[in-house]
C-alpha positions as CSV (number, residue, x, y, z in Angstrom):
1,M,93.1,38.7,24.3
2,N,90.3,40.6,26.2
3,P,87.1,38.7,26.7
4,I,83.9,40.0,25.0
5,F,82.0,40.3,28.2
6,G,83.8,41.6,31.2
7,S,83.5,39.9,34.6
8,G,83.4,40.8,38.2
9,P,81.5,43.7,39.8
10,A,80.8,45.5,36.5
11,L,78.8,42.6,35.1
12,S,76.7,42.2,38.3
13,L,76.0,45.9,38.2
14,R,74.8,45.8,34.6
15,F,72.5,42.8,35.3
16,A,71.0,44.6,38.3
17,I,70.3,47.7,36.2
18,V,68.6,45.6,33.4
19,F,66.5,43.8,36.0
20,V,65.3,47.0,37.7
21,L,64.4,48.5,34.3
22,S,62.4,45.4,33.4
23,L,60.4,45.6,36.6
24,V,59.8,49.3,36.0
25,A,58.6,48.6,32.4
26,M,56.3,45.8,33.5
27,T,54.8,48.0,36.3
28,V,54.2,50.9,33.9
29,D,52.6,48.5,31.4
30,V,50.2,47.1,34.0
31,Y,49.2,50.2,35.9
32,T,49.2,53.0,33.4
33,E,46.4,53.8,30.9
34,S,48.7,55.1,28.2
35,S,50.5,51.7,27.9
36,R,47.2,49.9,27.4
37,Q,46.3,52.4,24.6
38,I,49.6,51.9,23.0
39,R,49.2,48.1,23.2
40,S,45.7,48.3,21.8
41,T,46.8,50.5,18.9
42,L,49.7,48.1,18.1
43,T,47.2,45.2,18.2
44,S,44.9,47.0,15.8
45,I,47.8,47.6,13.4
46,V,49.2,44.1,13.6
47,A,45.8,42.2,13.4
48,P,45.1,42.9,9.7
49,I,48.7,42.0,8.8
50,Q,48.4,38.8,10.8
51,Y,45.0,38.0,9.1
52,L,46.6,38.5,5.7
53,A,49.5,36.4,6.6
54,D,47.3,33.6,7.8
55,L,44.8,33.9,4.9
56,P,46.6,31.7,2.3
57,Q,46.9,28.8,4.8
58,E,43.2,29.1,5.7
59,V,42.2,29.2,2.1
60,F,44.3,26.2,1.4
61,E,42.9,24.2,4.3
62,A,39.3,25.2,3.4
63,T,39.9,24.2,-0.2
64,A,41.4,20.9,0.8
65,K,38.5,20.2,3.1
66,Y,36.0,21.1,0.4
67,G,37.7,18.9,-2.1
68,A,37.8,16.0,0.3
69,S,34.1,16.4,1.2
70,K,33.2,16.6,-2.5
71,Q,35.1,13.5,-3.3
72,R,33.5,11.7,-0.4
73,L,30.1,12.7,-1.7
74,L,30.9,11.6,-5.3
75,D,32.2,8.3,-4.0
76,E,29.1,7.8,-1.9
77,N,26.8,8.8,-4.8
78,E,28.5,6.3,-7.0
79,R,28.2,3.5,-4.4
80,L,24.5,4.3,-3.9
81,Q,23.9,4.2,-7.7
82,K,25.5,0.8,-7.9
83,V,23.4,-0.4,-4.9
84,Q,20.3,1.0,-6.6
85,L,21.1,-0.7,-9.9
86,E,21.7,-4.1,-8.1
87,Q,18.5,-3.8,-6.2
88,S,16.6,-2.8,-9.3
89,E,17.9,-5.9,-11.1
90,K,17.0,-8.1,-8.2
91,L,13.5,-6.6,-8.1
92,Q,13.0,-7.2,-11.8
93,K,14.2,-10.8,-11.5
94,Y,11.9,-11.2,-8.5
95,N,8.9,-9.8,-10.4
96,M,9.7,-12.1,-13.3
97,L,9.9,-15.1,-11.0
98,V,6.6,-14.2,-9.3
99,A,4.9,-13.8,-12.7
100,E,6.3,-17.1,-14.0
101,N,5.4,-18.9,-10.8
102,A,1.8,-17.5,-11.1
103,R,1.6,-18.9,-14.7
104,L,2.9,-22.3,-13.7
105,R,0.4,-22.4,-10.8
106,A,-2.3,-21.5,-13.2
107,L,-1.2,-24.4,-15.5
108,L,-1.2,-26.9,-12.7
109,D,-4.5,-25.6,-11.4
110,T,-6.2,-26.1,-14.8
111,N,-9.4,-28.0,-14.5
112,I,-8.1,-31.4,-15.6
113,R,-9.4,-34.8,-14.5
114,V,-7.6,-36.0,-11.4
115,D,-6.6,-39.3,-13.0
116,A,-5.1,-37.6,-16.1
117,K,-1.3,-37.5,-16.4
118,K,0.1,-34.1,-17.2
119,A,3.4,-32.3,-17.4
120,I,4.6,-28.7,-18.0
121,A,6.8,-28.0,-21.0
122,E,8.7,-24.8,-21.8
123,I,8.6,-23.1,-25.2
124,M,12.0,-23.2,-26.9
125,S,11.3,-21.5,-30.2
126,V,8.4,-20.1,-32.3
127,A,8.0,-20.6,-36.1
128,S,9.0,-17.4,-37.9
129,H,6.6,-18.0,-40.9
130,P,3.6,-15.7,-40.5
131,Y,1.1,-18.4,-41.6
132,S,2.8,-21.4,-40.0
133,H,1.8,-21.4,-36.3
134,N,3.9,-23.9,-34.5
135,V,6.3,-24.0,-31.6
136,V,9.1,-26.3,-30.3
137,I,8.9,-27.5,-26.7
138,D,11.6,-28.9,-24.4
139,K,10.0,-32.3,-24.0
140,G,10.3,-35.3,-26.3
141,T,9.9,-39.1,-26.5
142,S,12.2,-39.6,-23.6
143,D,9.4,-37.8,-21.6
144,D,6.7,-40.1,-23.2
145,V,5.6,-37.3,-25.5
146,F,3.8,-38.7,-28.6
147,E,2.5,-37.4,-31.9
148,G,-1.1,-36.2,-31.7
149,Q,-0.8,-35.4,-28.0
150,P,-3.1,-32.5,-26.8
151,V,-1.5,-29.3,-25.5
152,L,-3.1,-26.7,-23.3
153,D,-2.4,-23.5,-21.4
154,H,-4.2,-22.3,-18.3
155,E,-6.9,-20.7,-20.5
156,G,-7.7,-23.5,-22.9
157,V,-6.6,-25.6,-25.9
158,V,-3.3,-24.6,-27.5
159,G,-2.8,-27.3,-30.2
160,Q,-1.2,-30.7,-30.4
161,V,2.1,-32.4,-31.0
162,V,2.8,-33.1,-34.6
163,S,6.3,-34.5,-34.3
164,A,8.5,-35.6,-31.4
165,G,12.3,-36.2,-31.1
166,N,14.1,-37.6,-28.2
167,N,14.3,-34.3,-26.2
168,T,12.1,-31.9,-28.1
169,A,8.7,-31.9,-29.9
170,R,6.9,-29.6,-32.4
171,V,3.5,-28.4,-31.5
172,I,1.0,-27.1,-34.1
173,L,-1.2,-24.3,-32.7
174,L,-4.9,-24.4,-33.2
175,T,-4.8,-21.1,-35.2
176,D,-2.6,-22.7,-37.9
177,Q,-4.6,-22.8,-41.2
178,T,-4.1,-26.6,-41.5
179,H,-5.4,-27.4,-38.0
180,A,-9.0,-28.2,-37.0
181,V,-10.7,-28.9,-33.6
182,P,-14.0,-30.7,-33.1
183,I,-16.1,-28.4,-30.8
184,R,-19.5,-28.0,-29.3
185,V,-21.3,-24.8,-28.2
186,L,-21.4,-24.7,-24.4
187,R,-24.8,-23.1,-24.3
188,N,-26.7,-25.6,-26.4
189,D,-24.3,-28.5,-27.3
190,I,-24.4,-27.8,-31.1
191,T,-21.3,-29.4,-32.6
192,G,-19.0,-28.3,-35.4
193,I,-15.4,-28.0,-36.6
194,L,-13.3,-25.0,-35.7
195,S,-10.4,-24.3,-38.1
196,G,-7.4,-22.1,-38.0
197,T,-7.2,-19.1,-40.4
198,G,-3.5,-18.3,-40.2
199,D,-4.4,-15.3,-38.1
200,I,-3.1,-15.8,-34.5
201,N,-6.2,-14.1,-33.1
202,L,-9.0,-15.7,-35.3
203,M,-10.5,-19.0,-36.1
204,T,-13.5,-20.0,-38.3
205,L,-16.4,-22.3,-37.5
206,N,-17.1,-24.3,-40.7
207,N,-20.3,-25.4,-42.4
208,V,-22.8,-24.0,-40.0
209,P,-26.3,-23.7,-41.6
210,H,-28.1,-20.3,-41.5
211,D,-30.8,-21.6,-39.1
212,T,-28.3,-22.7,-36.4
213,D,-28.7,-21.1,-33.0
214,I,-25.3,-19.5,-32.5
215,K,-24.5,-16.0,-31.5
216,I,-21.6,-13.7,-30.5
217,G,-20.2,-14.5,-27.1
218,D,-21.0,-18.2,-27.3
219,Q,-18.2,-20.3,-25.6
220,L,-16.8,-23.1,-27.8
221,I,-15.4,-26.2,-26.0
222,T,-13.9,-29.5,-27.1
223,S,-16.5,-32.1,-28.0
224,G,-14.3,-35.1,-27.5
225,L,-15.1,-36.4,-31.0
226,G,-12.3,-37.8,-33.0
227,G,-10.4,-38.9,-29.9
228,V,-7.7,-36.1,-30.1
229,F,-8.8,-33.7,-27.4
230,P,-10.7,-34.7,-24.2
231,D,-14.2,-33.3,-23.9
232,G,-15.0,-30.1,-22.2
233,Y,-11.9,-27.9,-22.5
234,P,-12.2,-24.2,-23.6
235,V,-11.3,-23.6,-27.2
236,A,-12.6,-20.2,-28.4
237,T,-15.3,-17.5,-28.1
238,V,-17.5,-16.4,-31.0
239,V,-16.8,-12.8,-31.9
240,N,-18.6,-12.4,-35.2
241,V,-21.6,-14.1,-36.9
242,K,-22.5,-13.0,-40.4
243,A,-25.4,-14.3,-42.5
244,D,-24.8,-13.9,-46.2
245,L,-27.8,-15.5,-48.0
246,S,-25.7,-15.9,-51.2
247,K,-23.6,-18.5,-49.3
248,P,-24.9,-21.8,-48.0
249,F,-23.4,-21.4,-44.5
250,L,-22.9,-18.7,-41.9
251,D,-19.6,-16.8,-41.6
252,I,-18.5,-17.3,-38.0
253,L,-15.3,-16.1,-36.5
254,A,-14.0,-16.9,-33.0
255,T,-11.0,-15.9,-30.9
256,P,-8.9,-18.5,-29.1
257,A,-9.3,-19.0,-25.4
258,A,-5.6,-19.8,-25.0
259,Q,-3.0,-17.0,-25.1
260,V,-1.3,-18.5,-28.2
261,N,0.5,-15.3,-29.0
262,R,2.1,-15.1,-25.5
263,L,3.1,-18.7,-24.8
264,K,6.0,-19.5,-22.4
265,H,4.9,-22.7,-20.9
266,V,2.3,-25.3,-21.9
267,L,0.6,-28.3,-20.4
268,L,0.9,-31.7,-22.0
269,L,-1.9,-34.2,-21.4
270,W,-1.8,-38.0,-21.6
271,P,-4.8,-40.4,-22.0
272,R,-6.5,-41.6,-18.9
273,P,-5.7,-45.2,-17.9
274,G,-7.6,-47.6,-20.2
275,Q,-8.5,-44.9,-22.7
276,A,-8.0,-45.8,-26.4
277,D,-5.0,-44.5,-28.2
278,V,-5.2,-40.8,-29.2
279,N,-5.9,-40.1,-32.8
280,K,-2.8,-38.7,-34.4
281,G,-4.5,-36.9,-37.3
282,V,-4.2,-33.1,-37.2
283,I,-4.5,-32.0,-40.8
284,N,-7.7,-30.1,-41.8
285,D,-8.9,-31.8,-45.0
């Protein structure tokens, strides 16, 4: 069988011819203007074809990059929203604690005699009946709470304990229509009895004659009479004085000094050492 490619001098001759032709083609390509023009023309023709051939891959890569970038942004946005929500919750809790701390400090800073025992109690529940103004606190007989014990907030008198269990106690508010507080007018020491009306914002000063020196803006404080409330604590401010000559007494309304409609904590007071037992009566006869 004859080989596909011959051998010997003929093969060497053909190789030499191809080599010489290659050198000639390279020389012509480098040193002649026409070859450069041909190459430029071919490049111009091929370039759009190459661009179109590469376009799908470039579009795919760009789309993939855009999708990845968008997903990263969405993930980052979600993370930042979670961080913002957590920080907002922490800020709200911080503000609540700051406000509560301020209220507790105000209670402890209430102008109470140094030798008086006192303790802070938290409101656990509020009576739902519109005319029954009482609350339940988280202190009871195990904390030495007793019936008739005076209760204050940082603004003034709140009411007094009417019943006490082991760990809780019920406090009647001074605005309850069955409650009464012996008071005196800070300006001139006129005494009287201030009673609840069943309205959380109003109380009435009872049996005050027409010729009594009392006016709107007068501060009413505890008189200490009756032995229930110590003398000198704010109770209410007179907001209305009406003289109706058809009635034997003035119509006088006052608003409580204590924030009885926004109670969260209250202050319990104990008698001073050596003081007589506190009167347990609370009902306005």
